[in-house]
Backbone as CSV, one residue per row, in Angstrom:
resi,resn,N_x,N_y,N_z,CA_x,CA_y,CA_z,C_x,C_y,C_z
1,MET,-9.164,258.992,75.417,-8.941,257.680,76.041,-7.549,257.157,75.684
2,ASP,-7.147,257.367,74.422,-5.823,256.897,73.996,-4.714,257.632,74.753
3,LEU,-4.923,258.929,74.976,-3.928,259.731,75.693,-3.783,259.231,77.128
4,LEU,-4.913,258.923,77.752,-4.904,258.414,79.125,-4.182,257.070,79.187
5,GLU,-4.448,256.222,78.195,-3.809,254.907,78.139,-2.300,255.054,77.941
6,ALA,-1.906,255.992,77.084,-0.486,256.242,76.837,0.195,256.731,78.115
7,ALA,-0.474,257.638,78.820,0.078,258.162,80.069,0.229,257.045,81.094
8,MET,-0.739,256.131,81.109,-0.697,255.004,82.035,0.506,254.110,81.737
9,TRP,0.748,253.847,80.454,1.882,253.003,80.070,3.208,253.677,80.408
10,VAL,3.276,254.999,80.206,4.499,255.739,80.537,4.766,255.661,82.038
11,ALA,3.702,255.845,82.830,3.837,255.773,84.286,4.267,254.375,84.715
12,LEU,3.672,253.366,84.092,4.005,251.980,84.415,5.476,251.701,84.100
13,GLY,5.931,252.161,82.940,7.325,251.976,82.551,8.263,252.704,83.504
14,PHE,7.849,253.910,83.915,8.668,254.710,84.822,8.834,254.016,86.170
15,PHE,7.708,253.542,86.728,7.766,252.876,88.034,8.529,251.558,87.957
16,THR,8.391,250.848,86.825,9.113,249.587,86.644,10.616,249.857,86.613
17,THR,11.007,250.916,85.886,12.420,251.292,85.809,12.930,251.695,87.186
18,LEU,12.112,252.459,87.908,12.488,252.921,89.240,12.704,251.735,90.178
19,ALA,11.790,250.764,90.124,11.901,249.570,90.964,13.160,248.784,90.591
20,GLY,13.434,248.686,89.291,14.624,247.971,88.824,15.898,248.636,89.318
21,LEU,15.921,249.971,89.270,17.089,250.706,89.748,17.282,250.511,91.249
22,GLU,16.176,250.498,91.988,16.257,250.310,93.441,16.865,248.955,93.770
23,VAL,16.426,247.924,93.055,16.963,246.572,93.257,18.445,246.551,92.897
24,ALA,18.806,247.213,91.803,20.204,247.253,91.364,21.075,247.942,92.414
25,TRP,20.599,249.070,92.954,21.365,249.782,93.978,21.532,248.925,95.228
26,ARG,20.480,248.155,95.579,20.547,247.277,96.748,21.599,246.198,96.526
27,GLU,21.642,245.649,95.305,22.640,244.626,94.961,24.045,245.211,95.088
28,VAL,24.231,246.420,94.567,25.539,247.082,94.642,25.928,247.309,96.101
29,GLY,24.972,247.742,96.911,25.230,247.982,98.330,25.634,246.707,99.050
30,LEU,24.965,245.601,98.741,25.293,244.324,99.371,26.693,243.878,98.979
31,ARG,27.049,244.054,97.720,28.385,243.655,97.255,29.459,244.483,97.937
32,LYS,29.205,245.786,98.102,30.176,246.648,98.777,30.357,246.204,100.224
33,LYS,29.267,245.872,100.902,29.349,245.416,102.292,30.122,244.111,102.380
34,GLU,29.890,243.212,101.425,30.605,241.931,101.420,32.097,242.156,101.203
35,GLN,32.444,243.076,100.295,33.853,243.372,100.032,34.506,243.984,101.270
36,GLU,33.810,244.898,101.929,34.345,245.523,103.142,34.543,244.483,104.238
37,ALA,33.595,243.558,104.363,33.694,242.506,105.371,34.869,241.587,105.054
38,ALA,35.109,241.348,103.765,36.206,240.474,103.354,37.550,241.156,103.617
39,LEU,37.588,242.483,103.467,38.834,243.218,103.684,39.197,243.268,105.163
40,VAL,38.199,243.371,106.019,38.460,243.495,107.464,38.972,242.183,108.030
């Protein structure tokens, strides 16, 4: 049971990190688009 719980926490941490990275990449993409729009 402890092993299953540990695996669950690892998976939860992994998905949380993945979601955080996705949001970060989206922020970076928006900033790049804004900079390109400002340059044009």
